[in-house]
N, C-alpha and C positions, 0 to 999 in steps of 0.2 A: 806105557802105563794106560789103561781106558780109565777116560773120567767120567766121575757121575754128572748129570745135567746141573747139581747146583755146583759143583765145583769149577776151577779154572786152574792152568796150571802157571805155578810162578817161575817166571823167565828165568834160565839158567840156573835153576835148581833141580828140575828134575823132579819137585814134589809139587803136591797141588795146593789149591786155597779154596777153602769153603766161605762161601757169603756170608755176613755177619747175620743175616733174617735165620739162615737155616742153622746155625751155629747156636743161635739164641731158642730157636726152639727145641733145642737137645736137652733133655731130662736134667743130666748132669749139670749143665751150663744153667740150666735157669734155677736151680737151687744155689748154685753159687752165687749169681748177682739179682735173686729175690731180695726185697726191701722187707721181705715174711719168712721168718726161719722160727725154728722149735720154739727159741728163748723167747720170741714176740708173742707167739702162741699160749704158750703157760702164760704168760705175762696178762696177756689180755684175758684170758679165762679165768683167773683168780678173781674169786670174790672176797673182801675182806669181812669178817665178823661184823654183825649188827650189833648196835646197840641193845639192851635188854629189854628197854619199849618198843624197840621196833621190831621184836622178833613174834609178837602179838598179831592177830588179825587187823587190830583195829591201835589207834594211839588217840590220845586227846590230851587236852592242857590241864592243870592243875595247880591250885594255888598252893605256895610252897609258903606256910607260916614261920620256917624255922629261922626266914631271917629279918632282922630290924635293924635299921639305919638312921643315923642322927642326918638330918637332911638341911642343909645350909640355907638360909634366907636367900640368897643369889640366888640359888639353883631353885627355888621353889617361885620364885619370880620369872626366871627365864625358862623354864620348862614348865610352867603351870598347867599343861594339858595332858603332860604323862607324868608328873612328879609323884604321883600317888598310885601309880599303878603296882601291883602287887608283883614280887618274884612269882612264876609259874615254871614248872617244871612238866616234861614229856612223861606221860605215864602208859602203858601197854593195857588192850583192855582185850580178853579174851571174847566176849559175846556182847552185842549192843542192840538197845531196842531201833524198833523199826525206823523210827524218825531219825537218829544219830546216823544208822547204817545208809540211811538216804541220803544224808548231808555228805556223809563221807565219802561214798561211792560216789557222786553227781558225777558227770562226765564236765571235765576243766580243761581250759587253756590255759597253761602255765609259761611265764616266761622268766627268760635267766638274764641278768646282766652281769658281766666281771666288770669291775671299774677300778682304776689303781694299776699300780706295776703288774707284773706275772709272778705267783708264787706256785710252789709245788703243791701238787695236787688238785689244780683246777677243774680236771678231767672226771677225777673220781666224786667230784660235788655234784658236776653233771651228772655222772650216772648213778649217783644216789637217788638225786630228784629223778630222774628218770625211771630207775627200777619201782620207786615208791608209787609213783602218778601210775604206772602200768600197773603196780598190784593192786590199786586202789580200784580203777577202772582202766580195762585197754583200749578202750576209746578216748581216752586222755590223750592232747596234745601238746608237746614239749616244745616251745621256740627258743632261740638263743638270740640274744639281740648281739648283730655284730660289730666289733671295735668299741664295746663299752656303751657308757652314754649317749654317742655319737648314733648307735644304732638304733635306741630308744626315739631319740629327737627325729631323724631320717626315717624312722619307719624302715628299718633294714632288719630284717630276721631272717632265719632258716627254721624250719620245722627239723627238728632232732629225731630221728630215727633210729631204731634200733641198729641198723647197719653203720649208720654216722657215731653213734653212741659205743659200739663195740669198737668200732677201728681205733677208737682213743683212749679206751679202756687201761686205768692202768697205767696211762704213759706221763702221768704228771703233764704240768705245763697248761696253755690257757690257747693252742692253736686251734680249738676246734671252732670258737667262737671270737677268738681274740678278746683283747681288753684295751681301754682306753682311758685316758686322764681326764678329759672333758668333765666339769664341774657344773 
């Protein structure tokens, strides 16, 4: 039997053995052992539907006067700086004046930090923020603070690029930037 350069004879069997590196380079083997498969590609490419307010070119906050609250006296004392804030809702805007458009589309650096225990959908929160930020201005930068509030305190952050976000899109969890319980 003539052996190829990447093969060696297995003693007393008369069979050849291929080295692992060559084996892993074979297309069929690569498909089997790859961490990327058709299901994962499909899952990552899914885009959940947007809330109606976010289907417009712009979004803004608008006071919603439908809500009335009886405010407890102790709450007034303890939350004096925010207790009179009105309920607001997000509304979509088709066209905006130049001043609004300039503020809305200005270049921003946006930081994201997760705090507390992991929960489903963390990566989609990041993906939604990232997509909205890039839609408003492709020069925006989104940063993830690593390991929750510790990342803020220690200035440990990474820039979240399209490649990083897309690699985690629709995969749930918090592994992209992790989380922490520092208070």
